[in-house]
N, C-alpha and C positions, 0 to 999 in steps of 0.2 A: 196323154203327153204334158213334161212341166212346161212349167214358165222358165223363163231363166235363172239359174242357181249363182246367187252372188259367189264371188269366188274374193277370197280372202287377201288376197294380193292388188287387188283395187285401187285404193288407196296409195301405194307405193306407185303405181305405175303412175297415176295421175301425178304425185310428188312430182316424180321424177321428169315428168315434159318440162316442170317447170324451171328444172336444173341444168339439164343434159340437150344438146340438139339432137343426141339421138335416144330411143330408149328401145334397149332389148328386152323382149320376153323369149326365155328359150324354156325348152321342157319338152318330152317324148312325143312323139307322131299322137296325133289324135287327144290329148288331154286336153282340149277347151283353149286354146292360145287364139285363134282365128276367131270363135265366137265372143272368148271375154271382147278383144279390140274393137271388132264389127260394134258388138254391145258399146263398149268406151266410146264410140269415134260419133257414135249420135248425138253427142254434148261437146261433139272439137267442133262446129263447124263444118267450113269446105275442108275432106279429104278427100286421098285417094287409094284403094287398097288392089294392091299388085301380086297374085299368088304365078310367083316364078316357075311353080312347076307345069304352067303351062305355056302352049306357045305366043298364042293372041295375047297375054300379060309381058311374056320376054320382049317380044317384038316392039313392044314403045318402051323401052330400054337399050335399041341399038345404039341412041349418040344420049348415052345415061346422062351426062354436064348437061343437056341442052333439055332433056326433059324434066330433071331433077329444079334446074334454071327456071323453068316456063311455068312450071305449077311452085314455086316459093311461096305462095300465099296459100297451100294447103298443106295440111298434116300428112306426108304418103308413106304405107304402112309396106312395107315390104315383105310378105311372106313365105317361107322355104328359103329364105337367105343361104344357108349354105350351100345352095345348086349353084349358087354364082357367086364365089368367094371375092372374083376381079372387081365387084363392084364396092368393095370396101374401101380400097383408095381413093376410088373415086368420090364416094363419101366425103370420108377425110377432105377433100377437094373442095367440093361445094361448102363444107361446113365452114372450112374456114375462108372463103370468102363471106360467111355471112353466120355469125357465132349465132341467131338467134336460138333459142330453145325451144325444145319439144317440137319440132323440124321432121322426123323421123322417126320410125317405129317400125323394127324390122321383129321378125320371128323364126326360130330356128330350130329345129328337132336336135340341134348337137351342141354338145357345151362350147363355151370360149376357149377352151387349151385345144377341140377339136379346130374349131376355127380360128387357126392360128392371128389370120388377117384381123379378126377384132382386135386383140391385146396392140397388137403393132400397128395396124392402121388409126384408131380410132382412143387410143389411153387420152385418158381427162377428157373426151367427146363424150363418152355413151354411160349410160347407165343400163348396169346388168338387172333382170328381174327371173325369177326360176319358177316356174306355173310346174306342178304338180298336177295328179288326176287327182280328182275329189278326197278332201279329207275329210276325215271323220266328222270333224267340228264344223265342217260346208255344208251337211248334210242331216244332223243327226233333228236336225229340229224341223223336219221338213215332214208332212202327213206320211202315216205309213211303215214313215225308216225304220229299216230291221236289221240290227248289228251284225247276224246271221248273215242276211245278204249282200250285206256291202262287203265282208268278212270272206264268203266266197266268190264272191264276182270280181273285187276290187276296186276302185276308182275311174279310171276310164268311162268318160260320159256316158258315151254306147253301150259298157257291156254294161253298168249298172244299174244303168235306164232303159235296158230291155224289158221285155212285157213278160219273159219264163226266164228260167236258168238255162233252156237249151238255145234260145234265140242269143243268151248271149255266151254261150261255151261257143257257137259258130262265129259271132264277133272276135273274142280273142283267138280261137284258130290262126283263122285270117288274118289277124294283127301279126300275129307273130310269123306267118310264113311270108306277110310281103316286108315287113321287116329285114328279115333273113335275106330273102329272093330280092328286094327291089332297092330298100332305103341303104341296107351298108357298099351295095355296089356302084352306089349312085353320089355317096362320100366317095370315093375313089377306092374300094377295099376289095383286093380280088379273095374271096376267103368261101373254100364250100360249103354251099347252104347244109347239107346234111352233117359236117365237121363243126360246124357253127351253132345248126340245133342241138348237136349231140352234146356239147358243150352246153348248152341252156341249159339241158335236161338233168347234165351232172349238176348243176349249182343248184338245180331244183330240190335235186335229192340230200345238197347237203348244205338248203338253208341254215342256214344260225350256226356252220361249222365253220373252222378254221380251214383257210385255201391249203392244201396242197400238190400245189401247183406239179410236181415232179408225179405225183402220182396220176394227176390230170392226165400228163401229158404221155403217160404211158398206155392211160387207156383209149386214147386218142389218137395215137403213133405220133404225138408233137414235142417240139423240145420244152425246155421250161422258161424261156425268154418267148415263145410265139406263144404259148397258153398265157405268158402275162401281159401279154401285147393284146392278145384278142381279149382277157379281163378287162383290160383299162380301155379295150374298145367298146364295150358294152358298158362298163360305168358312164363314158362319155357320153355314148347315148341316152342314159337315162333307164337301163334297163335293169341292170346290179347296180348294187353298193356296196362296197367292201367299208369294214369298220373296222380300225386301224386299235390296239393293243393301246390300255392305258401304262403307263412307264411313270414310277416310284424311286425314289433313293434307298426305300426299305430291301435289304439283301433277300429275295425272295425269288425262286425260279418262276420268271414269267413267261407265258408262250409269246413269240413275237412275231406271228404269222396272224394277218388282217383273219376275218372270219368274211365272208360273203352273204347277202339277201339276194334275192330277186326280189325288186322294188315293190311292184304291184303285186298283192295276195290273188286275184284274180287272174296272171299270166301264173305265177307259181302253180295256182292249182290245175291248169291248164298244161302246163307243162307236165306234172305227174295226171294227167288222165282224173282227176277227181271233177266229175260232173255234180254233184250236190249237196247239200249239207251234211246229210247222212253219210256218206260219204269219206269226207272231212273227218267228222269226228271219229271213226272208226279206223283214221290212218295213221300212220307214226306217226307223219309229220305231222299232224293236229299239234305238238307243243311250240313246234318253231316256226309252224305258218303264222300263227298267234304273238309269238315274237317277234315276226319281220311287220304286222302289222302295226306294232306299235311302235319298233324302231323308229319304223319309217314318217307315222303321224307326226311322233313327238322332234326327230329333226329337221321336217317341213317345217313344222309349227315353230319351230324356238330355230331359227338361223343364224341366232348372232353365236350362240351358242358353240365354242368346241366339244365333240363326244367320241368316246371310248368304250372299251368292255373291257373290263377284266379278270384275267384268268390267272393260274398258278400251275403248276406241273401236279401238281396234287390235290387239283379239284377246286382250290375257292375260285368263286365264280360270279360277278354281279353283269347282267346282260348290258346293261347300259348307263355312261359315268356320264354326266353334263356338265360341261366344265368352263367359265366365264370368271379372268380374273381369280376372285378369293373365295368364289360362289363355287359349293359346287353339288350335285344333285348325282344321287344312286336308285337305280331303279332296275327292277327285278320282273320279267314279264313273268306270269304263272293262268296258262287255260285252265284253270279251275275257279269252282266259286269258294271252295272254300282249300286256297292257300296251304301248304306246310312249307316249311323254312328252313335251308337247312343249314348244317354246323359250317359249312364252308361261305353260306352267306353271308353268316355273323363276323365270322375271320377274316372276310374280305372287308368288310364294314368297317375294322380296326382298322386295316390299313386303307383304306381310300378317306377315311373321318371324312364324312360327305354331314353337311348342313339339315338337309332333309334326304330320306328314303322312300320311296314310294312303291309297292306289289300291285303292278295292273293287273288285272282280271276283266275277261269277258261278262261283266256284267254293270251295273250300277248302282252304286257302294260308295261310302266314303267313310270311315272308320280306322281312329289310332289304336294301333294292336302292342304299342310300344311308346317310348319316346323316342319322337320325332320318325316311327315310322308309321305307314300309313297306309291302309290297302284302298285301292280305290279303282272305278271303272275306267276307262282311255278319255270317254267324253268330260267327264269330271276333272282329269288329270290335265286335260288338256286347257280346259277353262281358267286354270288355276294363273294368276299374274306370278313372273318374278321377277 
């Protein structure tokens, strides 16, 4: 049994509570939102925690304005807020009567765009924090940490901390089933469960590849716009991530389609029926699985940067580009301890012109192979301050 594992966004939540009347912590179901907020609330003084999945807590909000005003001396935490979207307008009214900061903490399993009432009703009154499953640099200092276990099982706490791979596999299978059969319908989307599962499996088989909406639609018997809508929904519920192509002024034939990733490597492997690390080693998805681990961990840890990939029609490619102002960092992911870099990699560098380039591999190393080109492990990269 593990003690509480500190999360990187704790300080952000504490800071936002001093700035905003409402703080929303958004992330996939079971990523640790409730555990984190309950832990932080031990230092808040008086607080209330309501889980809106349960009727006993929901019934306390039959007259929400009265309940909130009667408990104005407490920090009120509302879990699974996306299930009761009508509360947003009530919260706005209550907050506008008393603009004291740090009054409400909302926890949600859908993004701000999906809960449209957030941006419409609480603009200027709410601070948004995204919580992902565990990232590598939240775990790699723990006793007994194994990169291969993290890579195989992913970062969902109950999956990563399972006693063995078999228990982790059972947890992930149930997570996917519940997400498809319960969570999506609760958000108001009536999508056949089998269709959504097949789409997820197809996205897993295309990990790190360009999305071909028409091809996916043909395979599933769906129209191009419907596939696009489903993928957008899976992105808004934190299961998929799409990466946009980098655009340059150079006259190259650049690809225009986004790439798709199953965000959590454990869910990826579950969708592909990969039960253990040896099976992953022999699977064609091995390289793109590592790419997904790197992409997700880098993006989560550097949220202030814009991120893209680069690919031309002739095969010049860079897996990830981070850009902020005039700063540009190029990242190539190689699932090998002796990475070989192609001519297409160097041609991509000539166009992108990054200040720094990193080749990230699944081992603990840090060395330069050429001026401004560094080979490093993922842990080493995540410790770099840009």
